mmCIF file of the C-alpha atoms, coordinates in Angstrom:
data_MODEL
# 
_entry.id   MODEL 
# 
loop_
_atom_site.group_PDB 
_atom_site.id 
_atom_site.type_symbol 
_atom_site.label_atom_id 
_atom_site.label_alt_id 
_atom_site.label_comp_id 
_atom_site.label_asym_id 
_atom_site.label_entity_id 
_atom_site.label_seq_id 
_atom_site.pdbx_PDB_ins_code 
_atom_site.Cartn_x 
_atom_site.Cartn_y 
_atom_site.Cartn_z 
_atom_site.occupancy 
_atom_site.B_iso_or_equiv 
_atom_site.pdbx_formal_charge 
_atom_site.auth_seq_id 
_atom_site.auth_comp_id 
_atom_site.auth_asym_id 
_atom_site.auth_atom_id 
_atom_site.pdbx_PDB_model_num 
ATOM 1   C CA . MET A 1 1   ? 49.421  14.037  -87.399 1.00 0.00 ? 1   MET A CA 1 
ATOM 2   C CA . ASN A 1 2   ? 45.795  12.770  -88.030 1.00 0.00 ? 2   ASN A CA 1 
ATOM 3   C CA . THR A 1 3   ? 46.268  10.433  -85.447 1.00 0.00 ? 3   THR A CA 1 
ATOM 4   C CA . ARG A 1 4   ? 47.403  12.841  -82.622 1.00 0.00 ? 4   ARG A CA 1 
ATOM 5   C CA . ILE A 1 5   ? 44.500  15.071  -83.553 1.00 0.00 ? 5   ILE A CA 1 
ATOM 6   C CA . ARG A 1 6   ? 41.972  12.446  -83.214 1.00 0.00 ? 6   ARG A CA 1 
ATOM 7   C CA . ARG A 1 7   ? 43.735  11.141  -79.760 1.00 0.00 ? 7   ARG A CA 1 
ATOM 8   C CA . THR A 1 8   ? 43.543  14.786  -78.450 1.00 0.00 ? 8   THR A CA 1 
ATOM 9   C CA . ALA A 1 9   ? 39.960  15.046  -79.668 1.00 0.00 ? 9   ALA A CA 1 
ATOM 10  C CA . GLY A 1 10  ? 39.227  11.793  -77.756 1.00 0.00 ? 10  GLY A CA 1 
ATOM 11  C CA . LEU A 1 11  ? 40.818  13.080  -74.317 1.00 0.00 ? 11  LEU A CA 1 
ATOM 12  C CA . LEU A 1 12  ? 38.888  16.226  -74.487 1.00 0.00 ? 12  LEU A CA 1 
ATOM 13  C CA . ALA A 1 13  ? 35.730  14.539  -75.002 1.00 0.00 ? 13  ALA A CA 1 
ATOM 14  C CA . ALA A 1 14  ? 36.103  12.388  -72.141 1.00 0.00 ? 14  ALA A CA 1 
ATOM 15  C CA . ALA A 1 15  ? 37.362  14.999  -69.782 1.00 0.00 ? 15  ALA A CA 1 
ATOM 16  C CA . ALA A 1 16  ? 34.043  16.988  -70.732 1.00 0.00 ? 16  ALA A CA 1 
ATOM 17  C CA . VAL A 1 17  ? 31.968  13.907  -70.140 1.00 0.00 ? 17  VAL A CA 1 
ATOM 18  C CA . LEU A 1 18  ? 33.686  12.870  -66.761 1.00 0.00 ? 18  LEU A CA 1 
ATOM 19  C CA . PRO A 1 19  ? 32.452  16.018  -64.585 1.00 0.00 ? 19  PRO A CA 1 
ATOM 20  C CA . LEU A 1 20  ? 28.944  15.380  -65.699 1.00 0.00 ? 20  LEU A CA 1 
ATOM 21  C CA . ALA A 1 21  ? 29.023  11.643  -64.745 1.00 0.00 ? 21  ALA A CA 1 
ATOM 22  C CA . LEU A 1 22  ? 30.477  12.822  -61.450 1.00 0.00 ? 22  LEU A CA 1 
ATOM 23  C CA . THR A 1 23  ? 27.861  15.315  -60.971 1.00 0.00 ? 23  THR A CA 1 
ATOM 24  C CA . ALA A 1 24  ? 25.000  12.791  -61.678 1.00 0.00 ? 24  ALA A CA 1 
ATOM 25  C CA . CYS A 1 25  ? 26.388  10.174  -59.099 1.00 0.00 ? 25  CYS A CA 1 
ATOM 26  C CA . SER A 1 26  ? 26.849  12.991  -56.557 1.00 0.00 ? 26  SER A CA 1 
ATOM 27  C CA . GLY A 1 27  ? 23.251  13.828  -57.056 1.00 0.00 ? 27  GLY A CA 1 
ATOM 28  C CA . ASP A 1 28  ? 21.739  10.615  -56.743 1.00 0.00 ? 28  ASP A CA 1 
ATOM 29  C CA . SER A 1 29  ? 24.072  9.564   -53.599 1.00 0.00 ? 29  SER A CA 1 
ATOM 30  C CA . GLY A 1 30  ? 23.079  12.723  -51.947 1.00 0.00 ? 30  GLY A CA 1 
ATOM 31  C CA . ASP A 1 31  ? 19.143  12.470  -52.657 1.00 0.00 ? 31  ASP A CA 1 
ATOM 32  C CA . SER A 1 32  ? 19.402  8.916   -51.415 1.00 0.00 ? 32  SER A CA 1 
ATOM 33  C CA . GLY A 1 33  ? 21.253  9.526   -48.253 1.00 0.00 ? 33  GLY A CA 1 
ATOM 34  C CA . LYS A 1 34  ? 18.795  12.473  -47.542 1.00 0.00 ? 34  LYS A CA 1 
ATOM 35  C CA . SER A 1 35  ? 15.926  10.351  -48.336 1.00 0.00 ? 35  SER A CA 1 
ATOM 36  C CA . ALA A 1 36  ? 17.415  7.471   -45.943 1.00 0.00 ? 36  ALA A CA 1 
ATOM 37  C CA . SER A 1 37  ? 17.977  9.968   -43.292 1.00 0.00 ? 37  SER A CA 1 
ATOM 38  C CA . SER A 1 38  ? 14.417  11.116  -43.546 1.00 0.00 ? 38  SER A CA 1 
ATOM 39  C CA . ASP A 1 39  ? 13.043  7.944   -43.501 1.00 0.00 ? 39  ASP A CA 1 
ATOM 40  C CA . LYS A 1 40  ? 14.961  6.915   -40.381 1.00 0.00 ? 40  LYS A CA 1 
ATOM 41  C CA . SER A 1 41  ? 13.845  10.134  -38.749 1.00 0.00 ? 41  SER A CA 1 
ATOM 42  C CA . SER A 1 42  ? 10.416  9.616   -39.675 1.00 0.00 ? 42  SER A CA 1 
ATOM 43  C CA . ALA A 1 43  ? 10.574  5.876   -38.464 1.00 0.00 ? 43  ALA A CA 1 
ATOM 44  C CA . SER A 1 44  ? 12.217  7.046   -35.271 1.00 0.00 ? 44  SER A CA 1 
ATOM 45  C CA . ALA A 1 45  ? 9.377   9.485   -34.578 1.00 0.00 ? 45  ALA A CA 1 
ATOM 46  C CA . ASN A 1 46  ? 6.535   7.304   -35.374 1.00 0.00 ? 46  ASN A CA 1 
ATOM 47  C CA . SER A 1 47  ? 8.219   4.369   -33.245 1.00 0.00 ? 47  SER A CA 1 
ATOM 48  C CA . ASP A 1 48  ? 8.627   6.807   -30.448 1.00 0.00 ? 48  ASP A CA 1 
ATOM 49  C CA . GLY A 1 49  ? 5.230   7.947   -30.661 1.00 0.00 ? 49  GLY A CA 1 
ATOM 50  C CA . MET A 1 50  ? 3.633   4.364   -31.080 1.00 0.00 ? 50  MET A CA 1 
ATOM 51  C CA . GLY A 1 51  ? 5.879   3.031   -28.509 1.00 0.00 ? 51  GLY A CA 1 
ATOM 52  C CA . GLY A 1 52  ? 4.708   5.993   -25.793 1.00 0.00 ? 52  GLY A CA 1 
ATOM 53  C CA . SER A 1 53  ? 1.320   5.566   -26.550 1.00 0.00 ? 53  SER A CA 1 
ATOM 54  C CA . SER A 1 54  ? 1.439   1.772   -26.428 1.00 0.00 ? 54  SER A CA 1 
ATOM 55  C CA . ASP A 1 55  ? 3.221   1.609   -23.255 1.00 0.00 ? 55  ASP A CA 1 
ATOM 56  C CA . SER A 1 56  ? 0.766   3.967   -21.517 1.00 0.00 ? 56  SER A CA 1 
ATOM 57  C CA . ALA A 1 57  ? -2.244  1.664   -22.445 1.00 0.00 ? 57  ALA A CA 1 
ATOM 58  C CA . VAL A 1 58  ? -0.533  -1.451  -21.514 1.00 0.00 ? 58  VAL A CA 1 
ATOM 59  C CA . SER A 1 59  ? 0.173   0.040   -18.095 1.00 0.00 ? 59  SER A CA 1 
ATOM 60  C CA . MET A 1 60  ? -3.256  1.117   -17.690 1.00 0.00 ? 60  MET A CA 1 
ATOM 61  C CA . ASP A 1 61  ? -4.547  -2.030  -18.436 1.00 0.00 ? 61  ASP A CA 1 
ATOM 62  C CA . GLN A 1 62  ? -2.126  -4.345  -16.212 1.00 0.00 ? 62  GLN A CA 1 
ATOM 63  C CA . PRO A 1 63  ? -2.604  -5.647  -12.678 1.00 0.00 ? 63  PRO A CA 1 
ATOM 64  C CA . PHE A 1 64  ? -1.112  -3.370  -10.170 1.00 0.00 ? 64  PHE A CA 1 
ATOM 65  C CA . GLY A 1 65  ? -0.115  -3.195  -6.424  1.00 0.00 ? 65  GLY A CA 1 
ATOM 66  C CA . PRO A 1 66  ? 2.620   -4.951  -4.076  1.00 0.00 ? 66  PRO A CA 1 
ATOM 67  C CA . ALA A 1 67  ? 0.797   -8.177  -3.766  1.00 0.00 ? 67  ALA A CA 1 
ATOM 68  C CA . CYS A 1 68  ? 0.954   -9.019  -7.452  1.00 0.00 ? 68  CYS A CA 1 
ATOM 69  C CA . SER A 1 69  ? 4.573   -9.941  -7.547  1.00 0.00 ? 69  SER A CA 1 
ATOM 70  C CA . SER A 1 70  ? 3.544   -13.016 -5.543  1.00 0.00 ? 70  SER A CA 1 
ATOM 71  C CA . VAL A 1 71  ? 1.213   -14.144 -8.108  1.00 0.00 ? 71  VAL A CA 1 
ATOM 72  C CA . PRO A 1 72  ? 2.578   -17.232 -10.398 1.00 0.00 ? 72  PRO A CA 1 
ATOM 73  C CA . LYS A 1 73  ? 4.413   -16.261 -13.624 1.00 0.00 ? 73  LYS A CA 1 
ATOM 74  C CA . ASN A 1 74  ? 2.874   -19.203 -15.212 1.00 0.00 ? 74  ASN A CA 1 
ATOM 75  C CA . GLY A 1 75  ? 0.054   -21.758 -15.295 1.00 0.00 ? 75  GLY A CA 1 
ATOM 76  C CA . ALA A 1 76  ? -3.562  -21.746 -14.107 1.00 0.00 ? 76  ALA A CA 1 
ATOM 77  C CA . GLY A 1 77  ? -2.808  -19.469 -11.123 1.00 0.00 ? 77  GLY A CA 1 
ATOM 78  C CA . SER A 1 78  ? -0.886  -16.521 -13.419 1.00 0.00 ? 78  SER A CA 1 
ATOM 79  C CA . PHE A 1 79  ? -2.765  -13.487 -14.664 1.00 0.00 ? 79  PHE A CA 1 
ATOM 80  C CA . ASP A 1 80  ? -2.836  -14.871 -18.080 1.00 0.00 ? 80  ASP A CA 1 
ATOM 81  C CA . GLY A 1 81  ? -4.132  -18.181 -16.627 1.00 0.00 ? 81  GLY A CA 1 
ATOM 82  C CA . MET A 1 82  ? -7.054  -16.635 -14.453 1.00 0.00 ? 82  MET A CA 1 
ATOM 83  C CA . SER A 1 83  ? -8.037  -14.581 -17.427 1.00 0.00 ? 83  SER A CA 1 
ATOM 84  C CA . LYS A 1 84  ? -9.322  -17.692 -19.227 1.00 0.00 ? 84  LYS A CA 1 
ATOM 85  C CA . ASP A 1 85  ? -11.398 -18.842 -16.402 1.00 0.00 ? 85  ASP A CA 1 
ATOM 86  C CA . PRO A 1 86  ? -14.530 -17.289 -14.321 1.00 0.00 ? 86  PRO A CA 1 
ATOM 87  C CA . VAL A 1 87  ? -13.922 -15.689 -11.162 1.00 0.00 ? 87  VAL A CA 1 
ATOM 88  C CA . ALA A 1 88  ? -14.588 -18.435 -8.639  1.00 0.00 ? 88  ALA A CA 1 
ATOM 89  C CA . ILE A 1 89  ? -12.477 -20.813 -10.597 1.00 0.00 ? 89  ILE A CA 1 
ATOM 90  C CA . ALA A 1 90  ? -9.755  -18.494 -11.092 1.00 0.00 ? 90  ALA A CA 1 
ATOM 91  C CA . ALA A 1 91  ? -9.548  -17.632 -7.496  1.00 0.00 ? 91  ALA A CA 1 
ATOM 92  C CA . SER A 1 92  ? -9.191  -21.428 -6.640  1.00 0.00 ? 92  SER A CA 1 
ATOM 93  C CA . ASN A 1 93  ? -6.128  -21.155 -8.576  1.00 0.00 ? 93  ASN A CA 1 
ATOM 94  C CA . ASN A 1 94  ? -4.494  -18.614 -6.451  1.00 0.00 ? 94  ASN A CA 1 
ATOM 95  C CA . PRO A 1 95  ? -3.073  -19.890 -3.056  1.00 0.00 ? 95  PRO A CA 1 
ATOM 96  C CA . ALA A 1 96  ? -3.604  -16.756 -1.611  1.00 0.00 ? 96  ALA A CA 1 
ATOM 97  C CA . LEU A 1 97  ? -7.325  -16.652 -1.842  1.00 0.00 ? 97  LEU A CA 1 
ATOM 98  C CA . SER A 1 98  ? -7.899  -19.938 -0.587  1.00 0.00 ? 98  SER A CA 1 
ATOM 99  C CA . THR A 1 99  ? -10.041 -19.039 2.653   1.00 0.00 ? 99  THR A CA 1 
ATOM 100 C CA . LEU A 1 100 ? -12.198 -17.041 0.328   1.00 0.00 ? 100 LEU A CA 1 
ATOM 101 C CA . VAL A 1 101 ? -12.627 -19.753 -1.919  1.00 0.00 ? 101 VAL A CA 1 
ATOM 102 C CA . THR A 1 102 ? -13.612 -21.920 1.003   1.00 0.00 ? 102 THR A CA 1 
ATOM 103 C CA . ALA A 1 103 ? -16.214 -19.303 2.049   1.00 0.00 ? 103 ALA A CA 1 
ATOM 104 C CA . VAL A 1 104 ? -17.799 -19.203 -1.358  1.00 0.00 ? 104 VAL A CA 1 
ATOM 105 C CA . LYS A 1 105 ? -18.246 -22.803 -1.450  1.00 0.00 ? 105 LYS A CA 1 
ATOM 106 C CA . LYS A 1 106 ? -19.894 -23.015 1.930   1.00 0.00 ? 106 LYS A CA 1 
ATOM 107 C CA . ALA A 1 107 ? -22.274 -20.275 0.983   1.00 0.00 ? 107 ALA A CA 1 
ATOM 108 C CA . GLY A 1 108 ? -23.095 -22.277 -2.322  1.00 0.00 ? 108 GLY A CA 1 
ATOM 109 C CA . LEU A 1 109 ? -22.279 -19.179 -4.356  1.00 0.00 ? 109 LEU A CA 1 
ATOM 110 C CA . VAL A 1 110 ? -19.513 -20.892 -6.976  1.00 0.00 ? 110 VAL A CA 1 
ATOM 111 C CA . ASP A 1 111 ? -22.222 -21.198 -9.848  1.00 0.00 ? 111 ASP A CA 1 
ATOM 112 C CA . THR A 1 112 ? -23.560 -17.909 -9.007  1.00 0.00 ? 112 THR A CA 1 
ATOM 113 C CA . LEU A 1 113 ? -20.226 -16.262 -9.454  1.00 0.00 ? 113 LEU A CA 1 
ATOM 114 C CA . ASP A 1 114 ? -18.996 -18.208 -12.317 1.00 0.00 ? 114 ASP A CA 1 
ATOM 115 C CA . ASN A 1 115 ? -22.211 -17.752 -14.373 1.00 0.00 ? 115 ASN A CA 1 
ATOM 116 C CA . ALA A 1 116 ? -22.693 -14.076 -13.665 1.00 0.00 ? 116 ALA A CA 1 
ATOM 117 C CA . ARG A 1 117 ? -21.397 -11.522 -16.651 1.00 0.00 ? 117 ARG A CA 1 
ATOM 118 C CA . ASP A 1 118 ? -19.330 -8.763  -16.007 1.00 0.00 ? 118 ASP A CA 1 
ATOM 119 C CA . ILE A 1 119 ? -18.875 -8.215  -12.673 1.00 0.00 ? 119 ILE A CA 1 
ATOM 120 C CA . THR A 1 120 ? -16.346 -6.827  -10.015 1.00 0.00 ? 120 THR A CA 1 
ATOM 121 C CA . VAL A 1 121 ? -15.036 -8.910  -6.958  1.00 0.00 ? 121 VAL A CA 1 
ATOM 122 C CA . PHE A 1 122 ? -13.197 -7.464  -4.190  1.00 0.00 ? 122 PHE A CA 1 
ATOM 123 C CA . ALA A 1 123 ? -11.318 -10.523 -2.909  1.00 0.00 ? 123 ALA A CA 1 
ATOM 124 C CA . PRO A 1 124 ? -9.893  -10.623 0.681   1.00 0.00 ? 124 PRO A CA 1 
ATOM 125 C CA . THR A 1 125 ? -6.580  -12.528 1.080   1.00 0.00 ? 125 THR A CA 1 
ATOM 126 C CA . ASN A 1 126 ? -6.117  -15.279 3.502   1.00 0.00 ? 126 ASN A CA 1 
ATOM 127 C CA . ASP A 1 127 ? -4.310  -12.630 5.697   1.00 0.00 ? 127 ASP A CA 1 
ATOM 128 C CA . ALA A 1 128 ? -7.587  -10.438 5.484   1.00 0.00 ? 128 ALA A CA 1 
ATOM 129 C CA . PHE A 1 129 ? -9.458  -13.222 6.935   1.00 0.00 ? 129 PHE A CA 1 
ATOM 130 C CA . LYS A 1 130 ? -6.986  -13.879 9.705   1.00 0.00 ? 130 LYS A CA 1 
ATOM 131 C CA . LYS A 1 131 ? -7.698  -10.269 10.915  1.00 0.00 ? 131 LYS A CA 1 
ATOM 132 C CA . LEU A 1 132 ? -11.196 -11.651 12.092  1.00 0.00 ? 132 LEU A CA 1 
ATOM 133 C CA . PRO A 1 133 ? -11.018 -13.037 15.569  1.00 0.00 ? 133 PRO A CA 1 
ATOM 134 C CA . LYS A 1 134 ? -11.050 -16.914 15.151  1.00 0.00 ? 134 LYS A CA 1 
ATOM 135 C CA . ALA A 1 135 ? -14.333 -17.255 16.853  1.00 0.00 ? 135 ALA A CA 1 
ATOM 136 C CA . THR A 1 136 ? -16.003 -14.560 14.663  1.00 0.00 ? 136 THR A CA 1 
ATOM 137 C CA . LEU A 1 137 ? -14.734 -16.372 11.404  1.00 0.00 ? 137 LEU A CA 1 
ATOM 138 C CA . ASP A 1 138 ? -15.983 -19.659 12.415  1.00 0.00 ? 138 ASP A CA 1 
ATOM 139 C CA . LYS A 1 139 ? -19.329 -18.314 13.460  1.00 0.00 ? 139 LYS A CA 1 
ATOM 140 C CA . VAL A 1 140 ? -19.551 -16.616 10.035  1.00 0.00 ? 140 VAL A CA 1 
ATOM 141 C CA . LEU A 1 141 ? -18.539 -19.764 8.145   1.00 0.00 ? 141 LEU A CA 1 
ATOM 142 C CA . ALA A 1 142 ? -21.121 -21.789 9.939   1.00 0.00 ? 142 ALA A CA 1 
ATOM 143 C CA . ASP A 1 143 ? -23.902 -19.669 9.198   1.00 0.00 ? 143 ASP A CA 1 
ATOM 144 C CA . LYS A 1 144 ? -24.834 -19.612 5.496   1.00 0.00 ? 144 LYS A CA 1 
ATOM 145 C CA . ALA A 1 145 ? -27.142 -16.825 5.414   1.00 0.00 ? 145 ALA A CA 1 
ATOM 146 C CA . GLN A 1 146 ? -24.673 -14.234 7.172   1.00 0.00 ? 146 GLN A CA 1 
ATOM 147 C CA . LEU A 1 147 ? -21.625 -15.615 5.069   1.00 0.00 ? 147 LEU A CA 1 
ATOM 148 C CA . THR A 1 148 ? -23.660 -15.193 1.847   1.00 0.00 ? 148 THR A CA 1 
ATOM 149 C CA . LYS A 1 149 ? -24.345 -11.757 3.044   1.00 0.00 ? 149 LYS A CA 1 
ATOM 150 C CA . ILE A 1 150 ? -20.991 -10.865 3.410   1.00 0.00 ? 150 ILE A CA 1 
ATOM 151 C CA . LEU A 1 151 ? -19.370 -12.336 0.560   1.00 0.00 ? 151 LEU A CA 1 
ATOM 152 C CA . THR A 1 152 ? -22.141 -10.689 -2.094  1.00 0.00 ? 152 THR A CA 1 
ATOM 153 C CA . TYR A 1 153 ? -21.134 -7.598  -0.363  1.00 0.00 ? 153 TYR A CA 1 
ATOM 154 C CA . HIS A 1 154 ? -17.869 -8.028  -1.996  1.00 0.00 ? 154 HIS A CA 1 
ATOM 155 C CA . VAL A 1 155 ? -19.339 -8.007  -5.462  1.00 0.00 ? 155 VAL A CA 1 
ATOM 156 C CA . VAL A 1 156 ? -20.347 -5.172  -7.762  1.00 0.00 ? 156 VAL A CA 1 
ATOM 157 C CA . GLY A 1 157 ? -22.533 -6.113  -10.903 1.00 0.00 ? 157 GLY A CA 1 
ATOM 158 C CA . ARG A 1 158 ? -20.631 -4.364  -13.187 1.00 0.00 ? 158 ARG A CA 1 
ATOM 159 C CA . LYS A 1 159 ? -16.966 -4.266  -14.419 1.00 0.00 ? 159 LYS A CA 1 
ATOM 160 C CA . LEU A 1 160 ? -14.815 -1.336  -12.826 1.00 0.00 ? 160 LEU A CA 1 
ATOM 161 C CA . ALA A 1 161 ? -11.681 -0.103  -14.349 1.00 0.00 ? 161 ALA A CA 1 
ATOM 162 C CA . PRO A 1 162 ? -9.224  1.172   -11.910 1.00 0.00 ? 162 PRO A CA 1 
ATOM 163 C CA . ASN A 1 163 ? -10.117 5.054   -12.750 1.00 0.00 ? 163 ASN A CA 1 
ATOM 164 C CA . ASP A 1 164 ? -13.907 4.210   -11.637 1.00 0.00 ? 164 ASP A CA 1 
ATOM 165 C CA . LEU A 1 165 ? -12.404 3.426   -8.056  1.00 0.00 ? 165 LEU A CA 1 
ATOM 166 C CA . ARG A 1 166 ? -11.337 7.239   -7.651  1.00 0.00 ? 166 ARG A CA 1 
ATOM 167 C CA . ASN A 1 167 ? -14.431 8.470   -5.897  1.00 0.00 ? 167 ASN A CA 1 
ATOM 168 C CA . GLY A 1 168 ? -17.143 5.713   -6.039  1.00 0.00 ? 168 GLY A CA 1 
ATOM 169 C CA . SER A 1 169 ? -20.071 4.401   -4.658  1.00 0.00 ? 169 SER A CA 1 
ATOM 170 C CA . PHE A 1 170 ? -21.498 1.196   -6.132  1.00 0.00 ? 170 PHE A CA 1 
ATOM 171 C CA . ASP A 1 171 ? -24.513 -1.051  -5.521  1.00 0.00 ? 171 ASP A CA 1 
ATOM 172 C CA . THR A 1 172 ? -23.193 -4.663  -4.357  1.00 0.00 ? 172 THR A CA 1 
ATOM 173 C CA . LEU A 1 173 ? -25.216 -7.639  -4.844  1.00 0.00 ? 173 LEU A CA 1 
ATOM 174 C CA . GLU A 1 174 ? -26.047 -7.681  -1.313  1.00 0.00 ? 174 GLU A CA 1 
ATOM 175 C CA . LYS A 1 175 ? -27.969 -4.570  -2.190  1.00 0.00 ? 175 LYS A CA 1 
ATOM 176 C CA . SER A 1 176 ? -26.423 -1.827  -0.310  1.00 0.00 ? 176 SER A CA 1 
ATOM 177 C CA . LYS A 1 177 ? -23.245 0.211   -1.219  1.00 0.00 ? 177 LYS A CA 1 
ATOM 178 C CA . VAL A 1 178 ? -19.637 -0.094  -1.123  1.00 0.00 ? 178 VAL A CA 1 
ATOM 179 C CA . THR A 1 179 ? -17.445 2.926   -1.468  1.00 0.00 ? 179 THR A CA 1 
ATOM 180 C CA . THR A 1 180 ? -14.062 3.501   -3.323  1.00 0.00 ? 180 THR A CA 1 
ATOM 181 C CA . SER A 1 181 ? -11.353 6.141   -3.217  1.00 0.00 ? 181 SER A CA 1 
ATOM 182 C CA . GLY A 1 182 ? -7.888  6.771   -4.431  1.00 0.00 ? 182 GLY A CA 1 
ATOM 183 C CA . SER A 1 183 ? -5.853  7.613   -7.508  1.00 0.00 ? 183 SER A CA 1 
ATOM 184 C CA . GLY A 1 184 ? -3.045  5.811   -9.561  1.00 0.00 ? 184 GLY A CA 1 
ATOM 185 C CA . GLU A 1 185 ? -2.234  2.636   -8.303  1.00 0.00 ? 185 GLU A CA 1 
ATOM 186 C CA . SER A 1 186 ? -3.406  3.318   -4.457  1.00 0.00 ? 186 SER A CA 1 
ATOM 187 C CA . TYR A 1 187 ? -7.149  2.509   -3.723  1.00 0.00 ? 187 TYR A CA 1 
ATOM 188 C CA . ILE A 1 188 ? -9.060  1.930   -0.308  1.00 0.00 ? 188 ILE A CA 1 
ATOM 189 C CA . VAL A 1 189 ? -12.602 0.193   -0.314  1.00 0.00 ? 189 VAL A CA 1 
ATOM 190 C CA . ASP A 1 190 ? -14.906 1.413   2.525   1.00 0.00 ? 190 ASP A CA 1 
ATOM 191 C CA . ASP A 1 191 ? -12.117 3.475   4.071   1.00 0.00 ? 191 ASP A CA 1 
ATOM 192 C CA . SER A 1 192 ? -10.509 0.276   5.489   1.00 0.00 ? 192 SER A CA 1 
ATOM 193 C CA . ALA A 1 193 ? -9.263  -2.143  3.035   1.00 0.00 ? 193 ALA A CA 1 
ATOM 194 C CA . LYS A 1 194 ? -6.557  -1.365  0.892   1.00 0.00 ? 194 LYS A CA 1 
ATOM 195 C CA . VAL A 1 195 ? -6.179  -2.806  -2.727  1.00 0.00 ? 195 VAL A CA 1 
ATOM 196 C CA . VAL A 1 196 ? -3.150  -4.948  -2.519  1.00 0.00 ? 196 VAL A CA 1 
ATOM 197 C CA . CYS A 1 197 ? -3.327  -6.248  -6.235  1.00 0.00 ? 197 CYS A CA 1 
ATOM 198 C CA . GLY A 1 198 ? -5.904  -4.613  -8.656  1.00 0.00 ? 198 GLY A CA 1 
ATOM 199 C CA . ASN A 1 199 ? -7.209  -5.044  -12.111 1.00 0.00 ? 199 ASN A CA 1 
ATOM 200 C CA . VAL A 1 200 ? -6.804  -8.753  -12.213 1.00 0.00 ? 200 VAL A CA 1 
ATOM 201 C CA . LYS A 1 201 ? -8.883  -9.975  -15.110 1.00 0.00 ? 201 LYS A CA 1 
ATOM 202 C CA . THR A 1 202 ? -10.910 -13.277 -15.126 1.00 0.00 ? 202 THR A CA 1 
ATOM 203 C CA . ALA A 1 203 ? -13.358 -14.466 -17.912 1.00 0.00 ? 203 ALA A CA 1 
ATOM 204 C CA . ASN A 1 204 ? -16.170 -12.514 -16.418 1.00 0.00 ? 204 ASN A CA 1 
ATOM 205 C CA . ALA A 1 205 ? -14.945 -10.418 -13.822 1.00 0.00 ? 205 ALA A CA 1 
ATOM 206 C CA . ASN A 1 206 ? -12.400 -7.633  -12.709 1.00 0.00 ? 206 ASN A CA 1 
ATOM 207 C CA . VAL A 1 207 ? -10.915 -8.559  -9.493  1.00 0.00 ? 207 VAL A CA 1 
ATOM 208 C CA . TYR A 1 208 ? -9.200  -6.132  -6.799  1.00 0.00 ? 208 TYR A CA 1 
ATOM 209 C CA . ILE A 1 209 ? -7.713  -8.477  -4.158  1.00 0.00 ? 209 ILE A CA 1 
ATOM 210 C CA . ILE A 1 210 ? -7.760  -6.416  -0.542  1.00 0.00 ? 210 ILE A CA 1 
ATOM 211 C CA . ASP A 1 211 ? -6.135  -6.589  2.561   1.00 0.00 ? 211 ASP A CA 1 
ATOM 212 C CA . THR A 1 212 ? -9.432  -6.393  4.913   1.00 0.00 ? 212 THR A CA 1 
ATOM 213 C CA . VAL A 1 213 ? -12.719 -8.356  4.673   1.00 0.00 ? 213 VAL A CA 1 
ATOM 214 C CA . LEU A 1 214 ? -15.420 -5.843  3.971   1.00 0.00 ? 214 LEU A CA 1 
ATOM 215 C CA . MET A 1 215 ? -18.521 -5.883  6.470   1.00 0.00 ? 215 MET A CA 1 
ATOM 216 C CA . PRO A 1 216 ? -22.230 -4.670  5.149   1.00 0.00 ? 216 PRO A CA 1 
ATOM 217 C CA . LYS A 1 217 ? -23.222 -1.638  7.137   1.00 0.00 ? 217 LYS A CA 1 
ATOM 218 C CA . SER A 1 218 ? -26.509 -3.572  8.299   1.00 0.00 ? 218 SER A CA 1 
# 
């Protein structure tokens, strides 16, 4: 009889403890799940916020324009490679700027450009030079003073970001002004030259590759 009473009491005690244990486990599990869910939502929100901001910042700071796709992906002529060299050396590694590099060498401006600090260069492509009549181009290349005047007209004495080009007028090393207009990824220089690959960084310059050779007003 005593044995039966003790056994019944033990079963009742166990039955009383079991719901309490289950409640405690359920509470822990619920809090943990809620916390994990909250953390996940917070992380997702932070990731989305940071990702959006970062993407926006990156896109504004990257080269842009249709001709950028032809720039090598690797090596000295790539955007990364050009960013490590001063502007004349960087241009010499870009096959599309070979005529410009030849002109810079003939004018004796390599050291001037490479030793300059924080400049902007509007760099005509080979096709831009081909727009000039051959006789005119040959004459300019043979006249160092005139060549120097034209080339220094393509250089501004400070770094220009894309936003600066929206409606700008800037002093050039040639001592006259060059004008720019546009927005987004579409800009024109002197109402004639289109920027075909803009915001290219070199060690000492921002470069805007253009499809037409600029000519000083005087």
